[in-house]
Phi, psi and omega in degrees: 000128180263129179259143176298146182279121176254121180261116181266165179294157184294150176283140185286340177247171172311138183280122179222097182291141175281124184265127185227164183225155182218146175251127169263106187248109180236138181214120174052044177081002181242149178248144179273121186234168174235144175254128187229152177263118178245173177296342178262008178107195184291144180211135170277141181205163166291150167304126189201169178172185181277149167289128179265159180308136177080358178264143169282163176305317177299319176296316180301316180295315175297324177290315178301319182292321182296308180301324186265340178235352183062027170251138165295152177209136178245103177300136182240339185211141171272117178279321176179168176240129186235143178245129178223128182237129180207164180250123178296133185290323183282327188242353179073002178298135179266108189240146176228135175245130169255106185252132175252118191254127183247147161252164184178197186252124176274129181256215185301143169261133179253090186298332184284345182281140178272138177291152177315152174304134181089337176282118179275321182192167171254151177217148171259119183221146168291162174299323179293320174296323179296316183294319184295315182293325181289317177295318181297314179296312186296327182280343180262335184254139174279184184296331183263013175288182186272331182265130185241137183220122181246359184073005187294333177313314185287348170297335187253315191289315182299309178296323178300312181295321177300313184301317177298312178305318184268006181054039179275154177272147177300176181294326177203128172280140179258152179089000000 
């Protein structure tokens, strides 16, 4: 799906994007997601987070999956690199995120591990279930409701599914 290009005004300061990683974990047509409490309320998301100093993007992705889902994860392919720029409505902060999305192999579940702060639970959902929940929540809650959905999950999931259907190779295989 092609989105129109939106050009925002230039940033007043030197551009320094926040580098993040996300894991696309698919098993039998379902994706592993996390439900997390954010400053904007509840949100469904891929296991994802920021790159820490000294980490490679692959190491950060494996760490984030472990922290947010209590599963080991080995990134095996770079699905894509995504740039997202927006202005926070509450603070006016102009933010840019450079996200590396990885597919990979889900390993052992460590049931004894506590999930990261803010992560309420993990869920396995089909793309149709994700869309249905998003539409249902959007129809029930006003802008100041608790559940927030920006559609960003499908920035990763839709191209991933299209690539599988067309038997395309990922952007890069790792290892």
